[in-house]
C-alpha positions in Angstrom: -191.7 -134.8 55.1 -195.1 -136.5 55.0 -198.0 -135.6 57.2 -197.8 -139.1 58.7 -194.2 -138.5 59.8 -195.0 -135.1 61.3 -197.9 -136.5 63.2 -195.7 -139.4 64.5 -193.0 -137.0 65.8 -195.7 -134.8 67.5 -197.2 -137.9 69.1 -193.7 -138.9 70.4 -193.3 -135.5 71.9 -196.8 -135.7 73.5 -196.0 -139.2 74.9 -192.7 -138.0 76.3 -194.5 -135.0 77.9 -197.0 -137.3 79.6 -194.1 -139.5 80.9 -192.5 -136.4 82.4 -195.8 -135.2 83.9 -196.6 -138.6 85.4 -193.1 -139.4 86.6 -191.7 -136.1 87.6 -194.6 -133.6 87.8 -192.9 -131.5 85.1 -194.2 -130.5 81.7 -192.5 -129.6 78.5 -194.9 -126.6 78.3 -192.8 -125.0 81.0 -190.0 -124.5 78.5 -192.3 -122.4 76.4 -193.6 -120.0 79.1 -195.9 -122.3 81.0 -199.0 -124.4 80.3 -201.2 -121.4 79.4 -198.6 -119.6 77.2 -199.7 -119.3 73.5 -196.7 -121.4 72.3 -197.5 -124.2 74.7 -201.1 -124.2 73.8 -200.3 -124.3 70.0 -198.0 -127.3 70.6 -200.7 -129.1 72.7 -203.3 -128.5 70.0 -200.9 -129.8 67.3 -200.2 -132.9 69.4 -204.0 -133.5 69.8 -204.7 -133.0 66.1 -201.8 -135.4 65.3 -203.5 -138.0 67.6 -206.8 -137.6 65.7 -205.1 -137.9 62.4 -203.3 -141.0 63.3 -206.4 -142.5 64.9 -208.3 -142.2 61.7 -205.6 -142.9 59.2 -203.2 -145.3 60.9 -204.7 -148.6 59.9 -204.4 -147.9 56.2 -200.8 -146.9 56.5 -199.4 -149.4 59.0 -198.1 -152.6 57.6 -198.6 -154.5 60.8 -202.2 -153.3 61.3 -203.1 -153.9 57.7 -202.6 -157.6 58.0 
């Protein structure tokens, strides 16, 4: 699996998490022991790094944006 696909999946997870937080005041981090649990923090950092990766590399990879 390419780094782009991994970043994309993590961004989807992050987006769905924000939907849950905004709509239902519930976070996926609660499944991993709460927002301050190490597992939740690692996931949040990975989602953030994925966003940065996509921010700086997306235009060169996306067929729609490259036009």
